[in-house]
C-alpha positions, 0 to 999 in steps of 0.5 A: 500500500505504500507509494512514495511520491516521485520527484516533481518535474516541470513537465508534469501537468497541473490542475488548473484550479489549485496548485495545492492539489497537485502531486508537486505540492505534496512532494514539496511538503514531503521534502521540506515541511515534514520530518524525514522519519515520517511515513508518506503514502499515496493510497490508490482510491480510483475505480477498479480499472484505474486504481491509480487515477485517484490517490489519497496522500496520507502521513504517519509521524513516528512521534504519534504512530497511532494517528494517520493524517492527511499529508498536510501541514499548517502551510496547507490551505486545502486538502483533497485526493489527487485525481479527486474527480475520479475517487471510487466510493468502494475503493475509498471504503476499502482503504479505510478498512485496511487502515482500521485493520493495521496494528496500532492505528487508533485515529484518522484525520483528514483536513483541511477539506472543502465541506461543499466538495463531494469528497467530504460527504464521500469520506464520511460515508466510507469511514462509517461503512469501514467501521470508524466512529466519525465526526467533523470539525471546523478548521478555519475561515477562508476569505475570497472574492469573485471578480466581475468585469471592469478590471482593477478599477471596478474592483477598487471602487468597491473596496471600503473608502478607508482602505482606498484612501489609506492606500492612495495617500500612502502610495503618493507619499512613498512615491516621493521617497528616495528609491521607491520601487515595486517589482513583481517577479515571476521567475528568471534571473531575478528569482533568487534575489527576490527570494532573498528579499522575501526572506529578509523582510520576513525576518524583520516582520512581526511574524514568527520564524518559519519552522521549516525554512526551506519550504518558502524558497522551494515553493517559490522555485517550484511556482516559478517553474510552473508559471504560478509565481508572483513574488512582489517586493517593495523597496525604499532607497534600494532596501526591500521593506515589504514582500508578498508571495502570491500564486496565479493558477488558471483564473485564480490568484492566491495570496500565500504570504504577506510580510513587511518590515515593522520599522515601516508600519506607519507608512502602510507599505504592506497595504500599498504593495497589496493594492499593487499586487491586486492590480497586477493579477487582475489587469495583467493575469486577468484572474477572476477569483482572489483567495486569501487561503487561510484564516479569519484575519480582520483585514482580509474582508476589506480586500475579499468580501466573501467567506467560506469555511474549511473543515476536517474529518476525525475518525476513531478506531473502536478496535483500539483502546486509544481509539475508544478513549479518544472517541469518548473524550471527543464526543463528550466534549461536543455534548458538553458544548451543546448543553452550554449553548442551550 
């Protein structure tokens, strides 16, 4: 049942709808964002005549060997099987039956999932048919926008007036400063410099250091090779003071990472760069969707007015003592919350 992920290549085809659901993404996680001792599997869940047409990427960490999870980390905005359109219900049920029969496996978690996608209901049903005790849970909110006609000007006119005025005033002031420049890198000779600028800005930002420092640079290189990369850098007097990592795939722009130097908070360099990036992807890349991916940060609703949710599925193995104990604690906590709400 074990199937190692092959190394990604630039020639590999990629789904138009989301870079986070292609084989290269899961390979990137395996290489740069999980422990070397972890076990990764691509479990076939396709139809009997083409079982490899759909594969479920799973992870088992040695520190918690009783738990099997989706191959996902805190970098993951959405999880689904590879070839999700061709998942076979019976094959998925067999997969979960085999997992439940493995020695020592007490718990299975699949997250973050789109609760409106067919796989969400299919996975819950298959887990129950395979004998697991199943529940779902909220992961995070996802802010996004659907764009109409009219390009960036039409989009910008619909943003809150305070945001527009802040960005426009700040840009005028920055434009008068020495060495003001904004560049958007999509690869080429400037790629490594742009990556170094992002890493430097991130180190001077308010954010915690990356626990897996190879991940973001390697994501940028992968994205550049695939044509997804939009790495924006705002400079003052030759120094990078704000940087943002975006991905453009098909008709969607995804905002992955934002950072600016804390010393420039009062100059709104992050807001100015975000507005510039929005104009770039809307007018140049002609995207129709904007996606902030992970989290309910308050500022996101000013840029993207729509909200949806990502959920997870948790399943407990009743054949395993830890599975029974975990199920008892989980469902008791849910019952207590319902009583408190009443």
